[in-house]
C-alpha positions as CSV (number, residue, x, y, z in Angstrom):
1,M,-24.2,45.0,9.0
2,T,-21.5,46.9,7.0
3,K,-19.0,45.3,4.7
4,A,-16.2,46.2,7.1
5,R,-18.0,44.6,10.1
6,T,-18.9,41.5,8.1
7,A,-15.2,41.0,7.3
8,L,-14.4,40.7,11.0
9,K,-16.2,37.3,11.0
10,K,-13.2,35.9,9.0
11,V,-10.4,37.2,11.2
12,Q,-8.2,34.4,12.5
13,R,-5.5,36.0,14.7
14,I,-6.6,38.5,17.2
15,V,-4.8,40.7,19.8
16,V,-7.0,41.6,22.7
17,K,-5.9,44.3,25.1
18,V,-7.4,44.8,28.6
19,G,-6.8,48.0,30.6
20,T,-6.2,48.2,34.3
21,S,-9.8,49.5,34.9
22,T,-11.2,46.4,33.1
23,I,-9.6,43.8,35.4
24,T,-9.3,45.7,38.7
25,Y,-11.5,47.8,41.0
26,P,-10.7,51.4,41.9
27,N,-9.1,50.2,45.1
28,C,-6.6,48.1,42.9
29,S,-8.1,44.8,44.0
30,R,-8.5,42.3,41.2
31,N,-12.0,42.0,39.6
32,F,-12.2,38.2,39.6
33,A,-15.7,38.2,38.0
34,R,-14.4,40.2,35.0
35,I,-11.2,38.2,34.7
36,D,-13.2,34.9,34.8
37,K,-15.5,36.1,32.0
38,L,-12.5,37.2,29.9
39,A,-10.8,33.9,30.4
40,R,-13.9,32.0,29.5
41,E,-14.6,34.1,26.4
42,L,-11.1,33.9,25.1
43,A,-10.8,30.1,25.8
44,D,-14.1,29.6,24.0
45,L,-12.9,31.6,20.9
46,H,-9.7,29.6,21.0
47,N,-11.7,26.4,21.0
48,Q,-13.4,27.7,17.8
49,G,-10.0,27.8,16.1
50,K,-9.1,31.5,16.7
51,E,-5.6,32.4,17.6
52,I,-5.6,34.8,20.6
53,I,-2.9,37.0,22.1
54,L,-3.8,38.9,25.3
55,V,-2.1,42.1,26.2
56,T,-2.8,43.0,29.8
57,S,-2.3,46.0,32.0
58,G,-2.7,45.9,35.8
59,A,0.6,44.7,37.2
60,V,1.4,47.9,39.0
61,A,-2.2,48.2,40.4
62,V,-2.1,44.6,41.7
63,G,1.3,45.3,43.3
64,V,0.0,48.5,45.0
65,E,-2.9,46.5,46.5
66,R,-0.7,43.6,47.7
67,L,1.9,46.0,49.2
68,G,-0.9,47.9,51.0
69,L,0.1,51.2,49.5
70,K,-2.4,54.1,49.7
71,S,-1.7,55.3,46.1
72,K,0.3,54.4,43.0
73,P,4.0,55.2,43.5
74,K,5.2,58.3,41.7
75,T,8.9,57.4,41.3
76,I,10.1,55.0,38.7
77,P,11.8,52.6,41.3
78,G,8.5,52.7,43.2
79,K,6.4,51.8,40.2
80,Q,8.9,49.1,39.2
81,A,8.8,47.6,42.7
82,A,5.0,47.5,42.6
83,A,5.1,45.9,39.1
84,A,7.6,43.3,40.3
85,V,5.2,42.2,43.0
86,G,2.1,42.5,40.9
87,Q,3.3,40.8,37.8
88,G,3.6,37.4,39.3
89,I,0.3,37.7,41.2
90,L,-1.5,38.8,38.0
91,M,0.0,36.0,35.9
92,N,-0.9,33.5,38.6
93,T,-4.5,34.8,38.5
94,Y,-4.7,34.4,34.7
95,E,-3.2,30.9,34.9
96,K,-5.8,29.8,37.5
97,F,-8.8,31.1,35.5
98,F,-7.6,29.9,32.1
99,S,-6.7,26.5,33.4
100,E,-10.4,26.1,34.6
101,Y,-11.3,26.2,30.9
102,G,-8.5,23.9,29.8
103,Q,-6.4,26.6,28.2
104,I,-2.6,26.9,28.4
105,V,-1.2,30.4,28.7
106,A,2.4,31.8,28.6
107,Q,3.9,35.0,29.9
108,V,5.7,37.2,27.4
109,L,7.4,40.4,28.8
110,L,8.6,42.9,26.2
111,T,10.5,46.2,26.2
112,R,11.5,48.2,23.2
113,T,14.9,46.4,23.4
114,E,13.3,43.3,21.8
115,V,12.1,45.2,18.8
116,L,14.7,48.0,18.2
117,D,17.0,45.5,16.4
118,R,15.5,43.8,13.3
119,H,17.0,40.5,14.4
120,H,15.5,40.7,17.9
121,Y,12.2,41.7,16.3
122,T,12.4,38.5,14.1
123,N,13.2,36.4,17.2
124,S,10.1,37.9,19.0
125,R,8.0,37.0,16.0
126,N,9.3,33.4,16.1
127,T,8.4,33.1,19.8
128,F,4.8,34.2,19.2
129,M,4.4,31.9,16.2
130,T,5.7,28.9,18.1
131,L,3.4,29.6,21.0
132,L,0.4,30.0,18.7
133,K,1.3,26.8,16.8
134,Q,1.4,25.0,20.2
135,K,-2.2,26.2,20.9
136,V,-1.0,28.5,23.7
137,I,-2.5,32.0,24.5
138,P,0.5,34.4,25.0
139,I,-0.2,36.9,27.8
140,V,1.9,40.0,27.1
141,N,2.9,43.0,29.2
142,E,5.7,45.5,29.2
143,N,8.6,44.5,31.4
144,D,8.1,47.5,33.8
145,V,10.5,45.9,36.3
146,V,13.6,46.6,34.3
147,A,12.5,49.0,31.5
148,L,14.2,52.4,31.5
149,D,12.4,55.4,30.1
150,D,14.1,55.4,26.8
151,L,13.4,51.7,26.3
152,K,9.8,51.8,27.4
153,I,7.0,51.3,24.9
154,G,5.0,53.4,27.3
155,D,1.4,52.2,27.1
156,N,-0.4,49.0,26.3
157,D,-2.4,50.5,23.5
158,N,0.7,51.0,21.5
159,M,2.1,47.7,22.9
160,S,-1.0,46.0,21.3
161,A,-0.2,47.6,17.9
162,L,3.4,46.5,18.3
163,V,2.5,42.9,19.2
164,A,0.0,42.8,16.3
165,G,2.7,43.9,13.9
166,I,5.2,41.3,15.2
167,A,2.6,38.5,15.1
168,D,1.0,39.5,11.8
169,A,-2.5,39.7,13.5
170,D,-5.7,40.4,11.6
171,L,-7.4,42.4,14.3
172,I,-6.8,44.3,17.5
173,I,-9.5,44.8,20.1
174,L,-8.8,47.4,22.8
175,L,-11.0,46.9,25.9
176,S,-11.0,49.8,28.3
177,D,-13.1,52.3,30.3
178,V,-14.2,54.0,27.1
179,D,-16.6,52.4,24.7
180,G,-15.3,54.0,21.5
181,L,-14.6,57.3,19.7
182,Y,-17.3,60.0,20.1
183,T,-18.1,63.0,17.9
184,A,-17.3,65.2,20.9
185,N,-16.3,64.8,24.5
186,P,-19.4,63.0,26.0
187,S,-18.8,64.3,29.5
188,T,-19.2,67.9,28.4
189,H,-21.4,67.3,25.3
190,P,-24.4,65.2,26.1
191,E,-25.4,65.2,22.4
192,A,-22.1,63.5,21.4
193,K,-22.6,60.3,19.5
194,L,-20.5,57.2,19.2
195,V,-18.7,56.9,15.9
196,P,-19.3,53.3,14.7
197,E,-16.6,53.2,12.0
198,V,-13.6,55.3,11.1
199,P,-12.5,54.7,7.4
200,A,-9.4,57.0,7.8
201,I,-7.7,58.7,10.7
202,T,-7.7,62.4,9.8
203,P,-5.7,65.2,11.4
204,E,-9.1,66.4,12.9
205,I,-9.5,63.0,14.7
206,E,-6.0,63.1,16.0
207,A,-6.4,66.7,17.2
208,S,-9.7,65.9,19.0
209,A,-8.1,62.9,20.8
210,G,-5.2,64.9,22.0
211,E,-6.8,68.1,23.3
212,A,-5.4,69.1,26.7
213,G,-7.9,68.6,29.4
214,S,-10.4,66.7,27.2
215,G,-12.2,63.6,28.3
216,F,-10.5,61.8,25.4
217,A,-7.0,62.6,26.6
218,T,-7.8,61.8,30.2
219,G,-9.3,58.5,29.1
220,G,-6.3,57.6,27.0
221,M,-8.0,58.2,23.7
222,A,-4.9,59.8,22.2
223,T,-2.8,56.6,22.6
224,K,-5.6,54.6,21.2
225,I,-5.8,56.7,18.1
226,Q,-2.0,56.5,17.8
227,A,-2.2,52.7,18.0
228,A,-5.1,52.6,15.5
229,K,-3.1,54.7,13.0
230,A,-0.1,52.4,13.3
231,A,-2.3,49.3,12.9
232,T,-4.5,50.4,10.1
233,S,-1.6,51.6,8.0
234,S,-0.2,48.1,8.2
235,G,-3.4,46.3,7.2
236,I,-4.6,45.5,10.7
237,S,-8.1,46.7,11.8
238,L,-8.7,47.9,15.3
239,V,-11.8,48.1,17.5
240,I,-12.1,50.2,20.7
241,A,-14.8,48.9,23.0
242,S,-15.8,49.0,26.6
243,G,-14.4,46.3,28.9
244,T,-17.7,46.2,30.7
245,E,-19.7,45.3,27.6
246,E,-21.0,41.8,27.9
247,N,-19.3,39.3,25.5
248,A,-17.9,42.3,23.6
249,I,-15.1,40.3,21.9
250,T,-17.4,37.5,20.6
251,R,-20.0,40.0,19.4
252,I,-17.3,42.1,17.6
253,L,-16.1,38.9,15.8
254,S,-19.7,38.1,14.8
255,G,-19.9,41.4,13.0
256,E,-22.0,43.2,15.6
257,A,-21.6,47.0,15.7
258,V,-19.9,47.2,19.1
259,G,-17.5,50.1,19.9
260,T,-15.6,51.9,17.1
261,L,-14.0,50.1,14.2
262,F,-11.0,51.6,12.6
263,I,-10.9,50.1,9.2
264,S,-7.5,48.9,7.9
265,R,-6.0,49.7,4.6
266,E,-6.2,46.8,2.2
267,N,-2.5,46.5,1.8
268,R,-0.5,44.2,4.2
269,L,3.0,45.3,4.7
270,Q,6.0,43.1,4.2
271,F,7.8,42.1,7.3
272,R,10.6,44.7,7.0
273,K,8.2,47.6,6.7
274,R,6.2,46.3,9.7
275,W,9.4,46.6,11.7
276,L,9.8,50.2,10.5
277,A,6.3,51.0,11.5
278,F,6.1,49.2,14.8
279,G,9.5,48.2,16.1
280,A,12.2,50.7,15.1
281,R,13.0,53.5,17.6
282,V,12.3,57.0,16.0
283,A,15.5,59.0,16.3
284,G,14.3,62.3,14.9
285,K,11.9,64.1,12.6
286,L,11.9,65.4,9.0
287,I,9.5,68.2,8.4
288,V,8.5,68.2,4.7
289,D,6.9,71.0,2.6
290,A,3.4,71.0,1.3
291,G,4.3,69.6,-2.0
292,C,6.1,66.6,-0.5
293,A,3.3,66.0,2.0
294,K,0.8,65.9,-0.8
295,A,2.9,63.4,-2.8
296,L,3.2,61.2,0.3
297,Q,-0.6,61.1,0.7
298,K,-1.2,59.9,-2.9
299,K,-1.4,56.2,-3.7
300,G,1.8,54.6,-4.7
301,A,5.3,54.8,-3.1
302,C,7.5,57.8,-3.5
303,S,11.0,58.6,-2.3
304,I,11.8,61.7,-0.2
305,L,14.3,64.1,-1.8
306,P,16.3,66.9,0.0
307,A,14.3,69.5,-2.0
308,G,11.1,68.5,-0.2
309,I,12.6,68.8,3.3
310,A,11.8,72.1,5.2
311,G,13.3,71.2,8.6
312,V,15.1,68.7,10.7
313,E,14.5,67.9,14.4
314,G,16.7,65.7,16.6
315,T,20.2,64.3,16.3
316,F,20.6,61.1,14.3
317,E,23.0,59.3,12.0
318,A,22.5,57.7,8.5
319,G,20.6,54.5,8.8
320,H,18.4,55.6,11.7
321,T,14.6,55.6,11.6
322,V,13.0,59.0,11.4
323,S,9.4,60.3,11.5
324,V,8.2,62.3,8.5
325,V,5.8,65.1,9.5
326,D,4.0,68.0,7.7
327,G,4.2,71.6,8.7
328,A,1.4,71.1,11.3
329,G,3.3,68.2,13.0
330,H,1.1,65.4,11.7
331,E,3.0,62.2,11.2
332,L,2.8,61.1,7.5
333,A,5.5,58.3,7.3
334,R,8.5,56.7,8.8
335,G,11.7,55.6,7.1
336,L,15.4,54.9,7.2
337,T,17.4,58.0,6.3
338,H,20.5,57.9,4.1
339,Y,21.8,61.1,5.7
340,G,22.4,62.2,9.3
341,S,20.8,65.3,10.9
342,A,24.0,67.4,10.4
343,E,24.1,66.6,6.7
344,L,20.4,67.2,6.3
345,A,20.7,70.6,7.8
346,K,23.0,71.5,4.9
347,I,21.1,69.9,2.0
348,K,17.5,70.4,3.0
349,G,15.6,72.4,0.4
350,H,18.3,71.8,-2.2
351,K,18.2,69.6,-5.4
352,S,19.8,66.2,-5.3
353,T,22.4,67.4,-7.9
354,E,23.7,69.9,-5.3
355,I,24.4,67.3,-2.6
356,L,28.0,66.6,-3.7
357,E,28.9,70.3,-3.8
358,L,27.3,71.0,-0.4
359,L,28.6,67.9,1.5
360,G,31.7,67.0,-0.5
361,H,30.3,63.5,-1.0
362,K,27.1,62.0,-2.2
363,S,25.9,58.5,-1.4
364,Y,22.3,58.7,-2.6
365,D,20.0,61.1,-4.4
366,E,17.2,60.3,-2.0
367,V,17.1,61.1,1.7
368,I,14.7,58.2,2.2
369,H,14.2,55.7,-0.6
370,R,10.7,54.5,-1.2
371,D,11.7,50.9,-0.3
372,D,12.7,52.1,3.1
373,L,9.6,54.2,3.7
374,I,6.2,53.3,5.3
375,I,3.3,55.6,4.8
376,L,1.1,56.0,7.9
């Protein structure tokens, strides 16, 4: 048992995510046996003193089954209608099974609206904390019924990372139809091996997860890597495991080598920076040169100066959150910019001493101050 796996025995607050394929059959009917086992295992862990938050998929699939549709709707209104029907049925199912084990649950529906604003983010945090204090297991899903595209979080892998950041969780467990990260696509490479632990998410790992047409991308591995990157950079470990694995959650928490463990960085971000990493909407991108990228990857905080910026993407104003990427497009950081995109187009590549001459005004030497920057 490795040191990182042993440390999982001590985690207290856990976000567990279940995918649609874990709790439903291919025909969209609910898998009652699987839901029963999940409810029993989580209730038992709760009885041991663990704090559990469940993020669930499946509302659209359950709605499709109840409406007697032959396939999942392709239009947004169609999907939202199916979710509106399925959400209540799914929650009622969870309520029935959890109540069998004496466990109170609560439904929490989120969209990005609740986390774009720092005050809303704080309010969401207070809601989770109050529910956990009252010994309730929150059951979370995206509010697909009303969410518009620009306000959608988009997938429940990233929803899990978002919820973990809001609730200051110790661990995320993603249960799905894949049992972890492999050295290659196992469907085309029989020799591929499961990677038990990932100490750092490298550009190579990101690239392999997002290859077009790969088994990883089809199975949603790209979003899982994205969620793992957001979580681990904020001091939250993440495990990807199969939803069909018997007692997977309990075994993971006992230190057993189940699935793939993405090891968190030791630092735990203060609340404001967690909001930057998880909650804030990214309005654009700053492309930095090799020197700035190298500085960002070193230990210790640094500010981003206009001299290190090679390009700007998107239209945004001062005070917006932007993504900081290297020349290859790999995300290095996120932060609050002191200058808008139009201003940055004029000062990028220049020294801070030239800002006044180029813009006619100068508010800051830095484009992003280190206090407003989160390294990913």
